[in-house]
C-alpha positions in Angstrom: -26.9 18.9 21.8 -24.8 15.8 21.6 -22.4 14.9 18.4 -22.8 12.1 16.6 -19.8 11.1 15.0 -17.3 10.1 17.3 -14.0 9.3 16.6 -14.8 5.1 17.1 -17.2 5.9 14.4 -14.9 8.4 12.5 -12.3 5.4 13.0 -14.9 3.5 11.6 -15.6 5.3 8.2 -12.4 6.1 7.6 -10.9 2.5 7.7 -14.2 1.5 5.6 -12.7 3.6 2.7 -9.4 2.6 3.6 -10.6 -1.3 3.7 -11.9 -0.7 0.1 -9.3 0.8 -1.6 -6.6 -1.1 -1.0 -8.9 -4.0 -1.4 -9.7 -2.9 -4.6 -5.9 -1.6 -5.9 -5.0 -5.3 -6.9 -7.6 -6.2 -9.1 -6.5 -3.1 -11.3 -4.6 -3.8 -14.1 -2.5 -0.8 -14.8 0.0 0.6 -12.1 -1.3 4.3 -12.0 -5.1 2.5 -11.6 -3.2 0.5 -8.7 -1.4 3.6 -7.5 -4.5 5.5 -7.3 -6.3 3.7 -5.0 -3.3 2.7 -3.0 -3.1 7.3 -2.7 -6.6 6.7 -1.6 -6.0 4.2 0.8 -3.1 5.3 2.3 -5.3 9.2 3.2 -8.0 7.4 4.8 -5.5 4.5 6.9 -3.8 8.1 8.3 -6.8 9.2 9.4 -7.9 6.2 10.4 -4.2 5.7 12.7 -4.9 8.7 14.1 -8.4 7.9 15.0 -7.6 5.2 17.0 -4.0 6.9 18.1 -1.8 4.8 16.8 0.3 8.0 15.4 3.6 5.7 14.2 1.2 5.2 11.4 -0.5 7.6 10.7 2.8 9.8 10.0 3.9 6.6 8.0 1.2 7.1 6.3 0.8 10.8 5.5 4.4 10.3 4.1 3.3 7.9 2.0 0.6 9.8 0.6 3.7 12.5 -0.7 5.4 9.6 -1.9 2.4 8.0 -3.4 1.6 11.2 -5.3 5.4 11.7 -6.5 5.1 7.7 -7.6 2.4 8.1 -9.9 4.1 11.0 -11.7 8.1 9.7 -11.5 8.2 7.8 -14.7 7.6 11.6 -16.7 9.3 13.3 -13.8 13.0 13.1 -13.1 12.0 15.4 -10.2 9.6 13.3 -9.0 11.6 10.1 -9.5 14.1 11.8 -7.2 12.0 12.7 -4.8 9.8 9.3 -4.6 13.7 8.0 -3.7 14.0 10.4 -1.1 11.2 9.9 0.7 11.6 6.2 1.7 14.8 7.6 4.4 12.5 9.7 6.2 9.7 6.5 6.1 13.3 4.9 7.9 13.0 7.9 10.4 9.3 7.9 11.5 10.6 4.6 13.3 12.6 6.0 15.1 11.4 9.4 16.1 7.9 7.3 16.5 10.0 4.9 18.7 6.4 2.3 20.1 8.3 -0.8 20.2 8.1 -3.7 17.0 5.1 -2.0 15.7 7.7 1.0 14.8 10.3 -1.1 12.7 6.4 -3.3 11.4 5.3 0.1 10.1 8.5 1.5 8.2 9.4 -2.2 6.7 5.7 -1.9 5.1 5.6 1.6 4.1 9.7 1.0 2.8 8.9 -2.3 0.3 5.6 -0.4 -0.2 7.9 2.8 -1.2 9.7 1.2 -3.4 7.7 -0.7 -4.8 5.4 2.4 -6.0 9.1 3.3 -7.7 8.8 0.3 -10.1 7.6 0.7 -13.1 7.7 -3.1 -14.5 4.1 -4.8 -12.5 5.7 -7.6 -11.8 8.2 -5.2 -9.3 5.1 -3.5 -8.1 3.0 -5.7 -6.9 5.8 -7.9 -5.7 6.7 -5.3 -3.4 3.5 -4.6 -2.2 2.6 -8.7 -1.7 5.4 -7.7 1.1 5.0 -5.1 2.7 1.0 -6.5 3.1 2.7 -9.2 5.1 4.1 -6.5 8.0 1.2 -4.7 7.3 -0.5 -8.4 9.0 1.6 -8.7 11.8 1.4 -4.8 12.2 -1.9 -4.4 12.5 -2.9 -8.2 14.5 -0.4 -6.5 16.9 -1.6 -3.2 17.6 -5.6 -4.6 17.1 -6.6 -2.8 13.9 -9.1 -5.1 12.4 -10.3 -3.2 9.9 -6.7 -2.4 8.2 -5.4 -5.9 9.4 -8.4 -7.9 7.4 -8.0 -5.1 4.3 -4.3 -6.5 4.2 -5.2 -9.8 4.5 -7.7 -9.7 1.2 -5.7 -7.7 -0.6 -2.3 -10.1 0.4 -4.2 -13.1 -1.0 -5.7 -11.1 -4.1 -2.5 -9.7 -4.6 -1.3 -13.2 -4.7 -3.5 -14.0 -7.3 -3.7 -11.5 -9.7 0.4 -11.6 -9.7 0.3 -15.6 -10.0 -2.8 -15.1 -13.0 -0.4 -12.7 -14.3 2.0 -15.0 -14.6 0.4 -18.1 -15.7 -1.3 -15.7 -18.9 2.5 -14.8 -20.0 3.8 -18.4 -19.4 0.9 -19.4 -21.9 1.4 -16.6 -24.3 5.2 -17.8 -24.6 4.3 -21.1 -24.9 1.9 -20.6 -28.0 3.0 -21.9 -31.1 2.4 -19.5 -33.8 0.4 -20.6 -36.6 1.6 -20.5 -40.8 -0.2 -20.3 -42.9 1.2 -21.3 -46.9 
């Protein structure tokens, strides 16, 4: 009997789940919801990259999974906050350990921007750094020809920019609102 699940099928399945969770993340209205979907995305992108043989991105995403879990709880725990920040140099080290050229640098820069972003409690900073990290992932996924990840990154980038601009405009509108005085 032959196996119905091939590495290509598994790559497609894990990439599809990663796609859905990543693209949904910037639509969330809270830091914790954004990070929970990013946690899901990092797990499934790690599996996706393993299936297509891009081990640097796989390892970076595995480290990112741990860092995202720490970041989710960091506001309530000084230890987890320290762990979240301490994992950033580990991410940098993966570029050296798994060096295969520019894609190693791109996956590390992307993940560093995302990791620093996840540690932010200010939603504007979080979203801005996620957008920057997304730009590096776009370049990475184009080079490694991961079309699912590239599509997810482009959509996430566009949605993220749209949400950030929308938030800024809403805040600007609130600050311009003149309170009506009742006599």
